[in-house]
C-alpha positions as CSV (number, residue, x, y, z in Angstrom):
1,H,0.0,0.0,0.0
2,I,2.9,2.4,0.8
3,I,4.4,1.7,-2.6
4,K,1.1,2.3,-4.3
5,I,0.6,5.6,-2.4
6,G,4.2,6.6,-3.3
7,V,3.6,5.8,-7.0
8,F,0.4,7.8,-6.9
9,Q,2.1,10.8,-5.3
10,V,4.8,10.7,-7.9
11,M,2.3,10.5,-10.8
12,N,0.2,13.2,-9.2
13,H,3.3,15.5,-8.9
14,Y,4.3,14.7,-12.5
15,F,0.9,15.6,-13.9
16,L,0.7,18.7,-11.7
17,C,4.1,19.9,-13.0
18,K,3.0,19.2,-16.6
19,F,-0.2,21.2,-16.1
20,K,1.7,24.1,-14.5
21,I,4.1,24.2,-17.4
22,F,1.3,23.9,-19.9
23,S,-0.6,26.8,-18.2
24,M,2.5,29.0,-18.2
25,I,3.0,28.3,-22.0
26,V,-0.6,29.1,-22.7
27,I,-0.4,32.4,-20.8
28,A,2.9,33.3,-22.4
29,V,1.5,32.7,-25.9
30,Y,-1.6,34.7,-25.1
31,V,0.3,37.7,-23.8
32,T,2.7,37.5,-26.7
33,S,-0.1,37.3,-29.3
34,L,-1.8,40.3,-27.6
35,N,1.3,42.4,-27.7
36,V,1.9,41.5,-31.3
37,R,-1.6,42.4,-32.2
38,L,-1.3,45.8,-30.5
39,Q,2.2,46.5,-31.9
40,N,1.1,45.6,-35.5
41,H,-2.3,47.4,-34.9
42,L,-4.1,44.3,-36.2
43,D,-7.3,42.5,-35.2
44,C,-8.4,45.0,-32.5
45,D,-11.4,43.6,-30.8
46,P,-14.5,45.9,-31.3
47,E,-16.0,44.4,-28.1
48,I,-13.3,46.0,-26.0
49,D,-13.6,49.5,-24.7
50,Y,-10.1,50.6,-25.5
51,R,-10.7,54.2,-24.4
52,E,-11.7,53.1,-20.9
53,L,-8.8,50.6,-20.9
54,A,-6.4,53.4,-21.8
55,L,-7.7,55.7,-19.1
56,N,-7.1,53.0,-16.5
57,Q,-3.6,52.3,-17.9
58,L,-2.8,56.0,-17.8
59,S,-4.0,56.2,-14.2
60,M,-1.6,53.4,-13.4
61,R,1.1,55.2,-15.4
62,V,1.4,52.3,-17.8
63,V,1.8,54.8,-20.6
64,E,3.1,52.5,-23.4
65,S,0.2,50.1,-22.9
66,A,-2.2,53.1,-23.0
67,I,-0.7,54.2,-26.3
68,D,-1.3,50.7,-27.7
69,S,-4.9,50.7,-26.5
70,L,-5.6,54.1,-28.0
71,T,-4.1,53.0,-31.3
72,C,-6.7,50.2,-31.3
73,E,-9.4,52.8,-30.4
74,I,-8.3,55.0,-33.3
75,E,-8.2,52.1,-35.7
76,L,-11.8,51.1,-34.7
77,E,-13.1,54.7,-34.8
78,E,-11.2,57.9,-35.3
79,T,-12.2,60.5,-32.7
80,G,-10.6,63.7,-31.6
81,N,-10.6,62.5,-28.0
82,A,-8.7,59.3,-28.8
83,Y,-6.0,61.3,-30.8
84,F,-5.9,63.8,-27.9
85,L,-5.3,61.2,-25.2
86,R,-2.7,59.5,-27.3
87,G,-1.0,62.8,-27.9
88,V,-0.9,63.6,-24.2
89,A,0.5,60.1,-23.6
90,Y,3.3,60.7,-26.1
91,Y,4.0,64.1,-24.5
92,S,4.3,62.5,-21.1
93,L,7.1,60.3,-22.6
94,A,8.8,63.4,-24.1
95,L,7.9,62.2,-27.6
96,N,7.0,65.6,-28.7
97,Q,6.7,65.1,-32.5
98,P,4.2,62.2,-32.3
99,A,2.4,64.3,-29.7
100,V,2.1,67.2,-32.1
101,N,1.0,64.9,-34.9
102,D,-1.8,63.4,-32.7
103,L,-3.0,66.7,-31.3
104,T,-3.1,68.1,-34.9
105,H,-5.2,65.1,-35.9
106,A,-7.5,65.8,-32.9
107,L,-7.9,69.4,-34.0
108,E,-8.6,68.4,-37.6
109,L,-11.6,66.5,-36.2
110,E,-12.5,69.1,-33.6
111,P,-11.0,72.4,-34.8
112,D,-12.6,74.6,-32.1
113,N,-11.5,72.5,-29.1
114,D,-9.7,74.9,-26.8
115,L,-8.3,72.1,-24.6
116,Y,-6.6,70.4,-27.6
117,L,-5.2,73.8,-28.7
118,S,-3.8,74.5,-25.2
119,W,-2.0,71.2,-25.1
120,R,-0.5,71.5,-28.6
121,G,0.6,75.0,-27.6
122,S,2.4,73.5,-24.6
123,V,4.2,71.0,-26.8
124,Y,5.2,73.7,-29.2
125,L,6.6,75.6,-26.2
126,E,8.7,72.6,-25.3
127,E,10.1,72.5,-28.8
128,S,10.8,76.3,-28.7
129,Q,8.3,76.8,-31.6
130,Y,7.2,80.0,-30.0
131,V,5.1,81.5,-32.8
132,S,3.1,78.3,-33.1
133,A,2.7,78.1,-29.3
134,V,1.4,81.7,-29.1
135,N,-1.0,81.1,-32.0
136,D,-2.5,78.0,-30.3
137,L,-2.8,79.6,-26.9
138,E,-4.3,82.8,-28.2
139,R,-6.9,80.8,-30.2
140,A,-7.7,78.7,-27.1
141,I,-8.3,81.9,-25.1
142,S,-10.5,83.4,-27.9
143,I,-12.6,80.2,-27.9
144,N,-12.8,79.9,-24.1
145,P,-11.6,83.0,-22.3
146,N,-12.5,81.7,-18.8
147,V,-9.6,79.2,-18.2
148,P,-6.8,80.9,-16.1
149,L,-4.4,78.1,-17.1
150,Y,-4.5,79.2,-20.7
151,Y,-3.3,82.7,-19.8
152,A,-0.6,81.2,-17.6
153,K,0.7,79.0,-20.4
154,L,0.7,82.0,-22.8
155,A,2.6,84.0,-20.2
156,D,5.1,81.2,-20.0
157,I,5.8,81.6,-23.7
158,Y,6.6,85.3,-23.3
159,V,8.8,84.6,-20.2
160,A,10.7,82.1,-22.4
161,V,11.4,84.9,-25.0
162,F,12.3,87.4,-22.2
163,N,9.2,89.6,-22.7
164,R,8.2,89.9,-19.0
165,Q,6.0,93.0,-19.7
166,K,3.8,91.0,-22.1
167,A,3.7,88.1,-19.7
168,E,2.5,90.3,-16.9
169,A,-0.1,92.0,-19.1
170,I,-1.5,88.6,-20.0
171,L,-1.9,87.6,-16.4
172,N,-3.5,90.9,-15.6
173,Q,-5.9,90.3,-18.4
174,A,-6.8,87.0,-16.9
175,V,-7.6,88.7,-13.5
176,E,-9.7,91.3,-15.3
177,Q,-11.6,88.7,-17.3
178,M,-12.2,86.5,-14.2
179,P,-12.2,88.7,-11.1
180,Q,-14.0,86.0,-9.1
181,N,-11.7,83.2,-10.1
182,A,-9.1,82.5,-7.5
183,D,-6.9,80.6,-10.0
184,A,-6.3,83.7,-12.0
185,Y,-4.8,85.4,-8.9
186,V,-2.8,82.3,-8.0
187,W,-1.2,82.1,-11.4
188,R,-0.3,85.8,-11.3
189,G,1.1,85.5,-7.8
190,Q,3.2,82.5,-8.8
191,Y,4.6,84.6,-11.7
192,Y,5.5,87.5,-9.4
193,Y,7.2,85.0,-7.0
194,E,9.2,83.4,-9.7
195,M,10.3,86.7,-11.2
196,E,11.3,87.9,-7.8
197,N,13.5,84.9,-7.3
198,I,15.1,85.3,-10.7
199,D,16.0,88.9,-10.0
200,K,17.7,88.0,-6.7
């Protein structure tokens, strides 16, 4: 009986190990095939909500995976929001040219979206393309003049080109436009603080 039990245990251990190895192979093949599909932008499943998946991935800072998910979203249905999110993801990885490309696609689909314009303006600023940055931020403000951050971004551009007078005028404009908005005062106060430290 002891021999039979021992043989059974050995056989059981053998099949358990085989099953574990088989399971690991199946999982590895599945993950590899999923990565290949995403990288090649093929066979994206229309049943999957890739936008929601991408938002979760971005919240977990798995940016490369979010870019893959948004690529599937775009392949299934081109929307300004999908291009915008992928552009922001590229920007977070300092991939500025792909970011500009995607934000431009987003604006082609939604030309009056002030949020997309403000983000593209930020990327242009990073690339020292000051004229393009100013154009985008000024247009964003003309579409939606009640966002203090847009004025702050525009002021940053003028600080970068050493035009403090213009930068201060823009921040004053934000306060005049939104006298009840605390953020407008915060951005102007931040500007004064930074300029004071620069002058020391």
